[in-house]
C-alpha positions as CSV (number, residue, x, y, z in Angstrom):
1,M,112.3,79.4,29.5
2,M,108.7,78.8,30.5
3,T,108.1,78.4,34.2
4,R,108.2,74.7,35.1
5,I,104.9,73.1,36.1
6,Y,105.7,70.1,38.3
7,L,103.9,66.8,38.9
8,A,104.1,67.4,42.7
9,S,106.8,69.4,44.5
10,P,107.5,70.5,48.0
11,H,105.2,73.2,49.3
12,M,106.3,74.9,52.5
13,S,103.7,76.8,54.5
14,E,103.1,80.5,53.8
15,E,103.1,81.0,57.6
16,G,106.7,79.8,58.0
17,Y,105.9,77.0,60.5
18,E,108.7,74.8,59.2
19,Q,111.4,77.5,59.5
20,A,110.3,78.3,63.0
21,Y,110.8,74.6,64.1
22,V,114.0,74.3,62.2
23,K,115.3,77.5,63.8
24,G,114.5,76.1,67.1
25,A,116.6,73.0,66.4
26,F,119.5,75.2,65.4
27,D,119.1,77.6,68.3
28,T,119.3,74.7,70.8
29,N,121.9,72.7,68.8
30,W,119.5,69.8,68.4
31,V,120.7,68.8,64.9
32,A,121.2,65.1,65.6
33,P,118.9,62.1,64.9
34,L,117.0,62.7,68.1
35,G,115.6,65.7,69.9
36,P,112.3,67.5,70.8
37,N,111.1,67.9,67.2
38,V,111.4,64.1,66.6
39,N,109.5,63.3,69.7
40,Q,106.8,65.9,69.0
41,F,106.4,65.0,65.3
42,E,105.8,61.4,66.3
43,Q,103.2,62.4,68.9
44,E,101.5,65.0,66.6
45,L,101.3,62.6,63.7
46,A,100.0,59.8,65.9
47,D,97.3,62.1,67.2
48,Y,96.4,63.3,63.7
49,V,95.8,59.7,62.4
50,G,94.5,58.4,65.8
51,V,97.1,55.7,66.7
52,K,98.8,55.0,69.9
53,S,102.4,55.2,68.7
54,A,104.8,56.2,65.9
55,S,108.5,56.0,65.0
56,A,110.0,58.7,62.9
57,L,112.5,57.2,60.4
58,S,114.8,58.3,57.5
59,S,112.4,57.2,54.8
60,G,109.1,55.4,54.0
61,T,111.3,52.5,52.7
62,A,113.0,52.2,56.1
63,A,109.6,52.1,57.7
64,I,108.5,49.2,55.5
65,H,111.8,47.4,56.2
66,L,111.5,47.7,59.9
67,G,107.7,47.1,59.8
68,L,108.2,43.8,58.0
69,K,111.0,42.9,60.4
70,A,108.7,43.7,63.4
71,L,106.1,41.3,61.9
72,G,108.7,38.5,61.9
73,V,109.5,38.4,58.2
74,K,112.8,36.6,57.6
75,E,114.7,34.6,55.1
76,G,112.7,31.9,53.3
77,D,109.3,33.5,54.1
78,T,106.8,34.8,51.5
79,V,105.1,38.2,51.6
80,F,102.1,39.2,49.5
81,C,102.3,42.7,48.0
82,S,100.3,44.9,45.7
83,T,101.8,44.9,42.2
84,L,100.7,48.3,41.1
85,T,103.1,50.4,43.2
86,F,106.6,51.9,43.4
87,S,109.4,49.4,44.0
88,A,110.0,50.7,47.6
89,S,106.9,48.8,48.6
90,C,108.5,45.5,47.9
91,N,112.3,46.0,47.9
92,P,112.4,45.5,51.7
93,I,110.9,42.1,51.3
94,L,114.1,41.2,49.4
95,Y,116.3,43.0,52.0
96,L,115.0,40.4,54.6
97,G,115.6,37.4,52.3
98,A,111.9,36.7,51.8
99,T,110.0,36.1,48.5
100,P,107.5,38.6,47.2
101,V,104.2,37.4,45.7
102,F,102.5,40.1,43.7
103,I,98.7,40.7,43.8
104,D,96.8,42.4,40.9
105,S,94.6,45.5,41.3
106,D,90.9,45.9,41.6
107,A,89.4,47.9,38.8
108,A,87.4,50.2,41.0
109,T,90.0,51.1,43.7
110,W,93.2,50.6,41.7
111,N,94.5,48.8,44.8
112,M,94.9,45.2,45.9
113,C,92.1,43.0,44.5
114,P,90.5,40.9,47.2
115,K,89.6,38.2,44.6
116,A,93.2,37.9,43.5
117,L,94.3,37.9,47.1
118,K,92.0,35.0,47.8
119,K,93.5,33.0,44.9
120,A,97.0,33.7,46.3
121,F,95.9,32.4,49.8
122,E,94.4,29.3,48.3
123,D,97.6,28.6,46.4
124,A,99.6,29.2,49.6
125,I,97.5,26.7,51.5
126,K,98.2,24.1,48.8
127,R,101.9,24.7,49.1
128,H,101.7,24.7,52.9
129,Q,103.3,28.1,53.1
130,L,101.2,31.0,54.2
131,P,102.7,34.4,53.8
132,K,104.3,36.1,56.8
133,A,102.6,39.4,56.0
134,V,100.6,41.2,53.4
135,V,101.7,44.6,52.1
136,V,98.6,46.6,51.0
137,V,99.4,49.8,49.1
138,N,97.0,52.8,49.0
139,L,97.7,54.1,45.5
140,Y,97.7,57.8,44.5
141,G,95.9,58.7,47.8
142,Q,93.0,56.3,47.8
143,S,92.6,53.5,50.3
144,A,92.2,49.9,49.3
145,D,88.9,48.2,50.1
146,M,90.2,47.1,53.4
147,D,87.2,45.2,54.8
148,L,87.5,42.4,52.3
149,I,91.3,42.3,52.7
150,L,91.1,42.3,56.4
151,E,88.5,39.4,56.4
152,L,90.9,37.3,54.3
153,C,94.0,38.1,56.3
154,Q,92.2,37.5,59.6
155,K,90.9,34.1,58.3
156,Y,94.5,33.0,57.8
157,N,95.9,34.9,60.7
158,V,98.3,36.9,58.6
159,P,99.2,40.5,59.6
160,I,98.9,43.5,57.3
161,L,101.4,46.2,56.7
162,E,99.5,49.2,55.2
163,D,101.7,51.1,52.8
164,A,100.1,54.6,53.1
165,A,103.1,56.4,51.7
166,E,100.8,58.2,49.2
167,S,97.6,58.4,51.3
168,L,98.3,60.4,54.5
169,G,95.1,62.2,55.4
170,S,92.8,59.8,53.4
171,T,90.1,57.8,55.1
172,Y,88.4,54.5,54.8
173,K,84.9,54.2,56.4
174,G,85.8,56.9,58.9
175,R,89.2,55.5,59.8
176,M,92.5,57.1,58.7
177,S,94.5,55.4,56.0
178,G,97.6,53.7,57.5
179,T,95.8,52.8,60.7
180,I,93.7,49.9,59.6
181,G,96.5,47.2,59.3
182,D,98.7,46.0,62.1
183,I,101.4,48.4,61.0
184,G,101.1,51.5,58.8
185,I,103.8,53.6,57.1
186,Y,103.9,57.1,55.6
187,S,106.4,58.7,53.3
188,F,107.6,62.4,53.5
189,N,109.6,62.3,50.3
190,G,109.8,65.6,48.4
191,N,106.8,64.7,46.1
192,K,104.4,63.6,48.8
193,I,101.4,65.6,50.1
194,I,103.6,66.9,53.0
195,T,107.4,66.5,53.0
196,T,110.4,66.6,55.3
197,S,112.7,66.6,52.2
198,G,113.1,62.9,52.9
199,G,111.7,60.8,55.8
200,G,109.0,58.4,56.8
201,M,107.0,57.2,59.8
202,M,105.9,53.8,61.0
203,V,102.7,53.8,63.1
204,S,100.8,51.2,65.0
205,N,98.4,50.6,67.9
206,H,100.8,47.9,69.0
207,E,103.4,50.0,70.7
208,A,105.8,47.0,70.9
209,Y,106.2,47.3,67.1
210,T,107.1,51.0,67.0
211,K,109.4,50.7,70.1
212,K,111.3,47.9,68.5
213,A,111.5,49.9,65.2
214,T,113.0,52.9,67.1
215,F,115.5,50.5,68.8
216,W,116.6,49.0,65.5
217,A,116.7,52.4,63.8
218,T,119.2,53.7,66.4
219,Q,121.7,50.9,65.6
220,S,120.2,48.5,68.2
221,R,122.1,50.1,71.0
222,E,121.3,48.6,74.4
223,A,120.7,50.7,77.5
224,E,124.3,50.4,78.8
225,R,126.9,53.1,79.5
226,H,129.2,51.6,76.9
227,Y,128.1,50.7,73.4
228,E,126.4,47.3,73.7
229,H,124.8,45.5,70.7
230,K,122.9,42.2,70.9
231,E,121.1,42.6,67.5
232,I,121.9,44.0,64.1
233,G,120.8,47.6,63.9
234,Y,120.3,50.3,61.2
235,N,121.0,54.0,60.9
236,Y,117.3,54.8,60.1
237,R,116.3,57.5,62.7
238,M,114.9,60.8,61.5
239,S,116.9,63.9,62.4
240,N,115.6,66.7,64.6
241,V,116.0,69.2,61.8
242,V,114.0,67.2,59.3
243,A,111.4,66.5,62.0
244,G,111.0,70.2,62.4
245,I,110.0,70.5,58.8
246,G,107.5,67.7,59.3
247,R,105.9,69.4,62.2
248,G,105.3,72.6,60.2
249,Q,104.0,70.6,57.2
250,L,101.5,68.7,59.4
251,K,99.9,72.0,60.3
252,V,98.9,72.6,56.6
253,L,98.1,69.0,55.6
254,N,94.3,69.6,55.6
255,E,94.8,72.7,53.4
256,R,96.9,70.6,51.0
257,I,94.2,67.9,50.8
258,V,91.6,70.6,49.9
259,K,93.8,71.9,47.2
260,K,94.6,68.5,45.8
261,K,90.9,67.7,45.6
262,E,90.2,71.0,43.8
263,I,92.9,70.1,41.2
264,Y,91.3,66.7,40.6
265,E,87.8,68.1,40.3
266,T,89.0,70.8,37.9
267,Y,90.5,68.1,35.6
268,K,87.4,65.9,35.9
269,E,85.0,68.8,34.9
270,A,87.3,70.0,32.1
271,F,87.5,66.5,30.5
272,R,83.9,65.6,31.1
273,D,82.9,65.8,27.4
274,I,85.9,63.9,26.1
275,E,84.7,60.3,25.8
276,D,88.2,58.9,25.6
277,I,89.3,60.3,28.9
278,E,88.3,58.9,32.3
279,M,89.6,60.2,35.6
280,M,90.7,57.7,38.3
281,N,87.6,56.5,40.1
282,I,87.2,57.8,43.7
283,C,85.3,55.2,45.8
284,D,82.5,56.3,48.1
285,F,83.8,54.2,51.1
286,G,86.2,57.0,52.1
287,E,87.9,60.3,51.2
288,S,91.0,60.3,49.1
289,N,93.8,62.9,49.7
290,Y,94.0,63.2,45.9
291,W,97.8,63.1,46.0
292,L,98.0,62.7,42.2
293,S,95.3,63.3,39.7
294,V,95.4,60.3,37.4
295,M,93.4,59.7,34.2
296,T,93.1,56.8,31.7
297,L,92.5,56.8,28.0
298,K,90.2,54.4,26.2
299,E,92.0,51.5,24.4
300,T,90.5,52.8,21.1
301,S,91.7,56.4,21.6
302,Q,93.7,57.8,18.7
303,V,95.5,60.0,21.3
304,K,97.9,57.8,23.4
305,P,99.4,58.5,26.8
306,M,102.8,59.2,25.3
307,D,101.3,61.8,23.0
308,I,100.0,63.7,26.0
309,M,103.2,63.4,28.0
310,L,105.3,64.6,25.0
311,A,103.0,67.5,24.3
312,L,103.2,68.6,28.0
313,E,106.9,68.1,28.1
314,K,107.4,70.6,25.1
315,E,105.7,73.2,27.4
316,N,108.0,72.4,30.3
317,I,105.2,70.6,32.1
318,E,105.9,67.4,34.1
319,S,103.6,64.3,33.9
320,R,104.3,60.6,34.4
321,P,103.1,57.2,33.4
322,V,101.2,55.2,36.0
323,W,103.5,53.0,38.0
324,K,104.8,50.0,36.0
325,P,103.5,46.9,37.9
326,M,106.2,45.1,40.0
327,H,105.5,41.7,38.3
328,M,106.5,43.3,35.0
329,Q,109.7,44.7,36.3
330,P,112.9,42.8,35.2
331,V,114.2,42.6,38.7
332,F,111.0,40.9,40.0
333,K,109.8,39.0,36.9
334,Q,110.7,35.6,38.4
335,Y,108.3,36.0,41.4
336,P,104.7,34.7,41.5
337,F,101.8,36.9,40.5
338,F,98.0,36.5,41.0
339,T,95.2,38.1,39.1
340,A,91.4,37.5,39.2
341,T,90.9,38.2,35.5
342,D,91.2,35.8,32.6
343,D,92.0,38.9,30.4
344,Q,94.8,41.4,30.7
345,P,95.5,42.0,34.4
346,V,94.0,45.2,35.7
347,S,97.4,46.6,36.8
348,E,98.9,46.1,33.3
349,D,95.9,47.8,31.7
350,Y,96.1,50.9,33.9
351,F,99.9,51.1,33.3
352,K,99.3,50.9,29.6
353,R,96.4,53.5,29.5
354,G,97.2,55.8,32.5
355,I,98.8,59.2,32.9
356,C,99.6,61.1,36.1
357,L,98.8,64.7,35.6
358,P,100.4,67.8,37.2
359,S,99.0,67.9,40.7
360,D,101.3,70.5,42.4
361,T,99.5,72.4,45.1
362,K,101.5,75.6,44.1
363,M,100.1,75.3,40.6
364,T,98.0,78.3,39.7
365,A,94.5,78.2,38.1
366,E,96.0,79.6,35.0
367,Q,98.7,77.0,34.9
368,Q,96.3,74.2,35.3
369,Q,94.1,75.6,32.5
370,H,97.2,75.7,30.3
371,V,97.7,71.9,31.0
372,I,94.0,71.3,30.2
373,D,94.1,73.3,27.0
374,I,97.2,71.4,25.7
375,I,95.4,68.1,26.4
376,K,92.1,69.2,24.9
377,G,94.0,70.4,21.8
378,L,95.1,66.9,21.1
379,F,91.5,65.7,20.8
380,K,90.4,68.3,18.3
């Protein structure tokens, strides 16, 4: 069987940083959901992105859940959320008994459209129910255009949870993705730019938020000799073993970003002369981490996304469609959706025409060329 070429898979450091930290956890018997690696990973990641505090959790989803809870979201509230995303961005809204309101994408950034967001706020004013929070997702490594979104949210005094699960290391006008909203979250799932096998982090310059998240994540145990609980808690804390992997991965994050960008630029140059192909736009307001290289095909193209995915699949190469928008998902179809266009919503258009290409940082130049040759062959 041909060697599998993955979309994005775990890539441990060649130097063995992760193994050293994990060995330290075993050697000292710190294998519980607390310990030196957890504390250090929180501090090191907070330092890397430039925030005051962080809480290491079991997943990015857990971070969103506790982040929204920290912002006061409860049953009967509404929360605005990017529609072009993975369901983990909005599932926690339902966990808390609130109602999601989905916001379409901006064509340039692929992320939350400020014009659609404005329409949603205007509708909320008419209904006398402003959202309790806005979840802004930074898709495929690129930040949303945060200035316009911040302006709107500040006008209505609504906090932002920045879902930077896919954009650790990216920037927006000199600021790190995930640090621009009131609360930011990162994911360390196996396919992310760095991984802990599974895990997440909630960050904020408001330490009260992260301290409360850590409290809830450890079953809301009060500081008593016996087990005392005054609030409902969760088993959401990251383990010391997993945090050791994260500490090692953080050391090579910048290297991974360089490699991801190289992969994107190679695709862009290779497909430059194929009119039907356009790579995802990278905005000049910041630097993407290029987590996944994504392309779209023209509506008139004789080659369709499924043709490409099936051709790659035959060669044991993994690719994916663009995220199916949340407002199109059967489980969320009854919830409100706002778009700024009178035509097909931008998110639906990108879902229909988009393909996520293999972006694995362990992929060799020869393997990437094989991917390119297969795709080019379909256009001959």
